[in-house]
C-alpha positions in Angstrom: 102.8 129.1 134.6 106.1 127.1 135.4 103.9 125.0 137.9 101.6 123.7 134.9 104.0 122.5 132.5 104.1 119.2 133.7 100.9 118.6 134.2 98.8 116.1 132.9 95.7 117.7 131.1 93.6 115.2 132.3 94.3 114.6 135.6 92.2 117.2 137.3 89.7 117.1 134.6 88.4 113.9 135.7 90.6 113.5 138.6 93.2 110.9 137.6 95.0 110.1 134.5 93.5 108.4 131.6 92.9 104.3 132.0 92.3 102.2 129.0 89.7 99.9 131.2 86.4 101.3 129.8 84.7 100.1 133.6 86.9 102.0 135.4 84.7 104.4 137.6 86.2 107.8 136.7 85.7 111.1 138.6 85.1 114.3 137.2 84.7 118.1 139.0 81.7 117.7 141.0 81.7 114.5 142.4 84.0 113.0 144.8 87.4 111.4 143.5 89.7 110.0 145.9 93.2 111.8 144.7 91.7 114.4 142.3 89.5 117.7 142.8 87.2 116.6 145.4 85.2 117.8 147.9 87.8 117.5 150.6 90.6 118.7 148.2 92.1 121.8 148.9 91.5 123.5 145.8 87.8 122.6 146.1 85.5 121.7 143.2 82.8 124.1 141.0 79.0 122.7 142.2 76.7 121.5 139.9 73.9 124.2 140.3 72.3 125.6 137.4 69.0 123.8 136.9 67.2 122.8 133.5 65.1 126.3 133.6 68.5 128.2 133.9 70.1 126.6 130.8 67.2 126.7 129.0 66.8 130.4 129.3 70.8 131.0 128.5 70.5 129.0 125.4 67.3 130.7 124.3 68.3 134.3 124.9 71.2 134.5 127.0 73.3 136.1 124.1 70.6 138.6 122.9 72.1 142.1 123.8 73.7 144.9 122.2 74.6 142.7 119.1 71.4 142.4 118.1 69.7 145.5 119.2 72.3 148.2 118.5 74.8 146.1 116.2 72.4 145.3 113.9 72.3 149.0 112.8 75.7 148.7 111.7 74.8 146.2 109.6 71.8 147.7 107.9 73.6 150.5 107.4 76.4 148.3 105.7 74.4 146.2 104.1 70.7 147.6 103.3 67.6 145.8 104.3 68.0 142.6 101.9 72.2 142.3 102.6 71.2 142.5 106.2 69.0 139.6 106.2 71.0 137.3 103.8 73.9 138.2 106.4 72.2 137.1 109.5 70.4 134.4 107.7 73.6 132.4 106.5 75.7 133.5 109.8 72.7 131.7 111.6 73.2 128.6 109.7 76.7 128.2 110.0 76.2 129.0 114.0 73.6 126.3 113.9 76.3 124.0 112.3 78.8 124.2 115.4 76.0 124.7 118.2 74.7 120.9 116.9 78.4 119.7 116.7 79.3 121.4 120.2 75.9 119.7 121.9 76.8 115.8 120.7 80.7 116.3 121.9 79.4 118.0 125.3 76.9 115.5 126.0 79.0 112.5 125.8 82.0 114.4 128.0 80.2 117.3 130.1 83.4 118.6 131.7 85.1 121.6 133.1 87.4 123.0 129.7 84.6 122.0 127.6 85.6 122.6 123.8 89.0 123.2 125.3 89.3 120.0 126.8 87.9 118.2 123.4 90.5 120.0 121.4 93.4 118.6 123.5 91.9 115.3 123.6 91.1 114.2 120.2 93.5 116.9 118.5 96.3 118.4 119.4 96.6 119.5 123.2 98.4 122.6 122.1 95.7 123.4 119.9 93.4 123.0 123.1 95.7 125.5 125.1 95.3 127.8 122.0 91.9 127.7 121.8 91.3 128.2 125.8 93.1 131.3 125.6 91.9 132.6 122.5 88.7 132.2 124.4 89.4 133.3 127.3 90.1 136.8 126.2 87.3 136.9 123.9 84.9 137.0 126.4 86.9 139.2 128.7 87.5 141.5 125.9 83.5 141.1 125.5 83.1 142.7 129.2 84.2 145.7 128.4 82.7 146.1 124.9 79.2 145.4 126.5 79.9 147.9 129.1 80.9 150.4 126.5 77.4 149.6 125.1 75.6 150.5 128.1 77.5 153.8 128.1 76.3 154.6 124.8 72.6 153.7 125.7 73.0 155.7 128.7 73.8 158.8 126.6 70.4 158.3 124.9 69.0 159.8 128.4 72.0 161.9 129.8 74.7 163.2 127.3 76.4 165.1 129.9 77.2 162.6 132.8 80.6 161.4 131.8 80.4 157.9 130.8 83.2 157.0 133.2 80.6 157.0 135.8 78.1 154.2 134.2 80.9 152.4 133.5 81.7 152.3 137.1 78.5 151.3 138.2 78.2 148.6 135.5 81.3 147.1 136.1 80.7 146.8 139.9 77.6 145.1 139.6 78.8 143.0 137.1 81.9 141.7 139.0 79.6 141.5 142.1 77.1 138.6 140.5 79.8 137.0 139.3 81.2 136.4 142.6 78.1 135.1 143.9 77.7 131.4 143.8 76.6 129.9 140.4 73.3 129.5 141.0 72.7 133.1 141.7 74.1 134.0 138.1 71.8 131.6 136.9 68.4 132.9 138.6 69.8 136.5 137.2 70.3 135.3 133.2 67.0 134.0 133.7 65.2 136.7 134.9 67.3 139.0 132.4 66.7 136.3 129.3 62.9 136.7 129.7 62.9 139.8 129.6 64.8 140.4 126.6 63.0 137.2 125.1 59.5 139.3 125.9 60.6 142.0 124.6 62.1 141.2 121.6 59.0 139.0 120.7 56.9 142.2 121.7 59.2 144.4 119.0 58.4 141.8 116.0 55.2 141.8 116.6 54.9 145.6 116.9 57.4 146.2 113.6 54.5 144.1 111.6 51.9 146.2 113.1 53.7 149.2 112.0 54.6 147.5 108.5 51.0 147.2 108.0 50.0 150.8 109.1 48.7 150.6 113.2 51.6 153.1 114.2 49.4 156.6 115.5 50.5 158.1 111.9 48.5 155.2 110.0 51.6 155.2 107.7 51.4 151.9 105.8 55.4 151.3 105.2 55.4 148.5 103.0 58.2 147.5 101.8 58.8 151.2 101.0 62.8 151.5 102.4 63.3 148.3 100.1 62.6 150.1 97.1 64.3 153.6 98.2 66.8 153.6 99.3 66.5 150.2 98.0 67.4 146.7 99.2 71.0 146.4 99.1 73.7 149.3 100.1 76.3 150.1 97.5 80.0 149.6 99.9 81.9 152.7 99.7 80.3 154.0 96.5 81.0 151.2 94.3 78.5 150.6 91.9 76.8 147.2 90.5 76.7 143.8 91.5 80.3 144.6 93.3 79.2 147.0 95.4 75.9 145.0 96.6 78.0 142.2 97.2 80.7 143.5 98.9 78.3 145.5 101.0 76.2 142.3 101.7 79.7 140.5 103.2 80.4 143.5 105.2 77.1 142.5 107.2 78.7 139.3 108.4 80.8 140.4 110.9 78.2 142.6 112.6 76.2 139.1 113.0 78.7 137.2 114.0 79.0 139.5 116.8 75.2 139.4 117.3 75.6 135.5 117.9 78.6 135.2 120.0 78.2 133.5 123.4 75.6 130.8 121.6 78.5 128.4 122.9 78.0 129.4 126.3 75.8 126.7 126.9 78.5 124.3 126.6 80.6 126.0 129.4 77.7 125.5 131.7 77.7 121.6 131.1 79.9 121.2 134.1 77.8 123.4 136.7 74.4 122.0 134.9 72.2 119.4 137.1 71.7 116.2 134.5 73.5 117.8 131.8 73.1 114.7 129.9 69.2 115.6 129.8 69.1 119.2 130.1 72.0 120.2 127.7 70.6 118.6 124.6 67.0 120.5 125.0 68.8 123.4 125.2 70.6 123.2 122.0 67.4 122.0 120.0 66.6 125.6 120.9 69.2 127.2 119.4 67.2 126.9 116.0 64.1 128.5 116.6 66.0 131.4 118.5 68.0 132.2 115.5 65.0 131.9 113.4 62.5 133.6 115.0 64.4 135.9 117.3 67.3 137.2 115.1 65.8 136.6 111.7 62.9 137.7 112.9 64.0 141.3 114.1 66.1 142.2 111.4 63.2 141.7 108.9 61.4 143.7 111.0 64.1 146.7 111.3 64.6 146.3 107.8 61.0 146.8 106.9 61.1 150.0 109.1 64.4 152.0 108.9 66.0 153.0 106.0 69.8 152.1 105.3 70.8 155.6 104.9 69.4 156.8 108.2 71.5 159.0 110.0 70.9 157.8 113.5 71.7 154.3 112.5 74.7 153.3 114.6 78.0 153.2 112.3 76.7 156.3 110.1 76.8 159.2 112.3 75.7 159.1 115.5 76.1 156.1 118.2 73.3 156.8 120.6 70.4 154.8 119.9 69.0 151.5 118.2 67.4 150.7 114.6 64.5 149.4 117.0 64.2 152.8 118.8 64.5 154.7 115.5 61.4 152.6 114.2 59.5 153.6 117.0 60.2 157.6 117.1 59.4 157.3 113.2 55.9 155.8 113.8 55.7 159.0 116.6 55.1 156.5 119.3 55.8 158.5 123.0 57.5 156.8 125.7 58.1 153.4 124.3 61.8 154.3 122.7 62.8 154.9 126.6 61.3 151.2 127.6 63.1 149.8 124.8 66.2 151.6 125.5 65.6 150.6 129.1 65.9 147.0 127.9 68.8 147.2 125.3 70.8 148.7 128.7 69.3 145.2 130.5 70.5 143.5 127.6 73.9 144.7 127.6 74.2 144.5 131.5 72.9 140.7 131.1 75.5 140.0 128.4 78.5 141.2 130.5 77.6 139.5 133.2 77.4 136.1 130.5 80.6 136.9 129.2 82.6 137.4 132.2 80.8 133.9 133.5 81.9 132.2 130.3 85.8 133.6 130.4 86.2 132.6 133.8 85.1 129.2 133.6 87.4 128.9 130.4 90.2 130.1 132.6 89.0 127.5 135.5 89.1 125.0 132.6 92.6 125.5 131.5 93.9 125.5 135.1 92.4 122.0 135.9 93.9 120.6 132.4 97.3 121.9 134.1 97.5 124.9 131.2 97.3 127.7 133.2 99.2 128.6 136.9 97.8 125.8 139.9 96.4 128.6 141.8 93.5 129.5 139.5 91.7 126.3 140.4 90.7 127.7 143.6 87.4 127.3 144.4 85.2 128.5 147.3 82.9 126.4 149.3 80.1 127.4 147.3 82.0 125.9 143.8 83.3 129.6 142.8 86.7 129.7 141.1 87.4 133.0 142.6 91.0 133.9 141.3 89.6 133.0 137.9 86.7 135.6 138.1 89.1 138.2 139.4 91.7 138.0 137.2 88.8 138.0 134.7 86.8 140.7 135.9 90.4 143.3 135.5 89.4 143.1 131.5 86.5 145.0 132.3 88.8 148.3 133.4 89.1 148.4 129.2 85.9 150.0 129.1 87.4 153.1 130.8 89.1 153.9 126.8 85.5 155.1 126.5 85.8 158.3 128.9 88.1 160.0 126.3 87.3 158.3 122.6 84.0 158.4 120.8 81.8 155.5 121.9 80.7 154.1 118.7 84.5 154.1 117.8 85.5 152.1 120.3 82.4 150.1 120.3 83.2 148.9 116.4 86.7 148.5 117.7 85.7 146.0 120.2 83.8 144.5 117.8 86.3 143.7 115.2 88.1 142.1 117.6 85.5 139.6 119.5 84.1 138.8 116.6 87.0 137.4 115.0 88.5 135.6 118.2 85.0 134.0 118.1 85.1 132.8 114.8 88.3 131.3 115.6 86.7 129.3 118.2 83.8 128.2 116.3 86.3 126.8 113.8 88.2 125.3 116.2 84.9 123.5 117.3 84.1 122.4 114.1 87.5 120.8 113.4 87.6 119.2 116.3 84.1 117.8 115.9 85.0 116.7 112.7 88.0 114.3 114.1 85.7 113.4 116.9 83.2 112.1 114.3 85.9 110.3 112.8 87.5 109.0 115.8 83.7 106.8 116.5 83.7 105.6 113.0 87.4 104.1 113.8 86.4 102.7 117.1 83.3 101.3 116.3 81.2 103.3 118.3 77.4 103.8 116.9 76.8 107.8 117.6 72.9 106.7 117.8 73.9 105.2 121.4 75.5 108.9 122.1 73.2 110.8 124.4 72.7 113.3 121.5 73.1 112.8 117.8 73.4 115.9 115.9 71.7 116.1 112.5 73.2 116.5 109.1 76.4 115.8 110.1 79.4 115.6 109.1 78.1 117.8 105.9 76.9 120.5 108.2 80.2 120.7 109.7 82.2 121.1 106.3 79.8 124.1 105.7 80.6 126.0 108.9 84.2 125.1 108.2 84.2 126.3 104.8 82.3 129.7 105.6 83.9 130.9 108.3 87.4 130.4 107.1 86.0 132.6 104.4 84.8 135.2 106.8 88.1 134.9 109.0 90.5 135.3 105.6 88.3 137.9 104.2 86.9 140.1 106.7 89.2 143.1 106.4 88.7 143.3 102.6 87.5 146.8 103.1 91.5 147.8 104.0 92.8 146.9 100.3 90.0 148.5 98.8 90.6 152.0 100.4 92.7 154.8 99.0 94.0 155.4 102.1 96.1 152.8 104.3 94.3 152.1 107.9 96.6 150.4 109.8 94.0 150.5 112.6 91.5 148.7 110.6 94.2 146.4 109.5 95.2 145.3 113.0 91.9 144.7 114.4 90.8 142.6 111.5 93.7 140.3 111.8 95.6 140.6 114.7 93.8 137.6 116.4 95.6 135.2 114.2 98.8 135.6 114.9 97.7 136.0 118.7 96.3 132.6 118.5 99.7 131.3 116.6 101.8 132.7 119.2 99.6 131.0 121.8 99.7 127.7 120.1 103.7 127.7 119.3 104.5 128.7 122.9 102.8 125.3 124.0 104.0 123.3 120.7 107.4 124.3 122.0 107.5 124.4 126.0 105.5 120.8 126.4 105.8 119.5 122.6 102.6 117.3 122.4 102.1 115.1 119.9 98.9 115.3 117.4 96.5 112.6 118.6 96.1 109.7 116.1 92.8 108.5 115.2 93.5 105.2 116.6 95.1 106.5 120.0 91.8 108.9 120.3 90.4 108.2 124.1 86.6 108.0 124.2 86.7 105.7 127.4 88.2 108.1 130.0 85.0 109.4 132.4 82.3 108.0 130.3 81.1 105.1 132.5 80.6 108.0 135.6 79.0 110.5 133.9 76.4 107.6 132.8 76.4 106.5 136.4 75.5 110.4 137.4 73.1 110.6 134.5 71.2 107.4 136.2 71.1 109.2 139.6 69.9 112.5 137.8 67.3 110.8 135.9 66.1 108.8 138.9 65.5 111.9 141.1 63.0 113.2 138.3 59.9 113.5 139.6 56.9 113.4 136.9 54.8 116.8 137.7 51.4 116.8 138.5 48.6 119.3 138.3 47.9 121.8 135.1 50.4 124.8 136.1 53.5 122.1 137.0 52.8 120.2 133.7 52.8 123.8 131.8 56.2 124.7 133.6 57.6 121.2 132.8 56.9 121.2 129.5 58.1 124.8 128.8 61.4 123.8 130.4 62.1 120.2 129.3 60.0 120.3 126.2 62.1 118.7 123.5 61.0 120.3 120.2 60.8 117.9 117.6 63.7 116.8 116.1 63.4 113.3 114.4 67.1 113.2 113.2 68.1 113.5 117.1 67.9 110.3 119.2 67.8 110.1 122.9 68.5 106.7 123.6 67.0 104.9 126.7 
């Protein structure tokens, strides 16, 4: 990393160093720029080839995967149906506070590096460095998590084949897709997400039908399982309100894992056509995704599966989903296999997205001079080839599943990736608060921004408070146990010293100063981005015909958000 230590963190993001001249035309990745990463650069550039429909689907359901389909089983077992619901509602609110804050910054500066760039620009370059590597290894580790989950799902049909064979198949295909140009990644995710969202909506409708007695058994379930074994589990046999509270708290980590990846839409901003038009619309859909798909899904499984069912992941086995258990209980033949196939697609899709997100984060670090220079190398198709190759090596960790119980390895990865993801969300929100303060100090009216996040800055304060509570107390069960479990303690808290080491490394080597509010830069690159917005808007053609208008509505429709302004 020696060649990165003297690099200006703005140089490769915009092509030149920051300029106080707000009228200067300042380039950024994806546009030709004299002296920067342009089309004639030997390093190449990433290309803006993700279309509106790609980013919309990625935002709506790109992260629906094993966390919801499988991990929700452990959360139901831990917290009971009401504890599960509360965990997902609270965590969903936290995620919403983060994504709207990130959306405001991203639509103003949709550049490579995204929130790692924002932390360096408006807080501290050392913090941006630590955040970037934290996020990179979060998703590098999540790739084997999803592959491991895929092997667990396969065992539903085939428990005899060594899981290493399936791990190899998943890993090869995921790496192959990520070595294709970004538009092929977008097309793959569009198809995968369509299947996942359609299936999830169908499962919610099916769950309501089964709840009302529409199953072949004609068993009207009602709120039977809320009464017995009860709405809450008792954590580790602790009786009373304390046991119920701890059981509910234990669901937050599972819920956090389910929501990981919501911020990927910001990572795509550097490769999206007309990001100032498409990214805000994608962000507005997050609230509805949380409300309808996640909350609706956990309500259904809380109705139909008792939290003491021995088949739930985290109880005694790790081979099926609570959705599948509910369908099996209803005596519906063939459908469990179909749902398991969709879960398998979800695991594959999530692994595909995770490799994309982590490789692009590494590319952003390289562009900012915080990673070796050779990682900036892109192919003619705009693929950061070395970033994809190095990140894909983390997928080999999935082979731990060959010699260990699949459920144990899966939960181990869940613990690590959940906390690193929470640290990322925490820094994003802290960065936004500084961004908000900087705008006020420099007299910039938020109503003039491409996207104005609602409920700010109070939503960010809420998110920061709650995320820090979860990070601090996520390993509480270790201290309640009579026998010390060093593995649980390490997976719960190892991410904190790792983040601190990254921060201190850049602070000691580069000695960057904390960015004071008067010195915050809101000018560099803004004019060029506005010019790109005008050019992209000029290309937009009003759809003609019923089919074309319906498709345009689906992709571009601005869900009502009266608190959000889109200035003309």
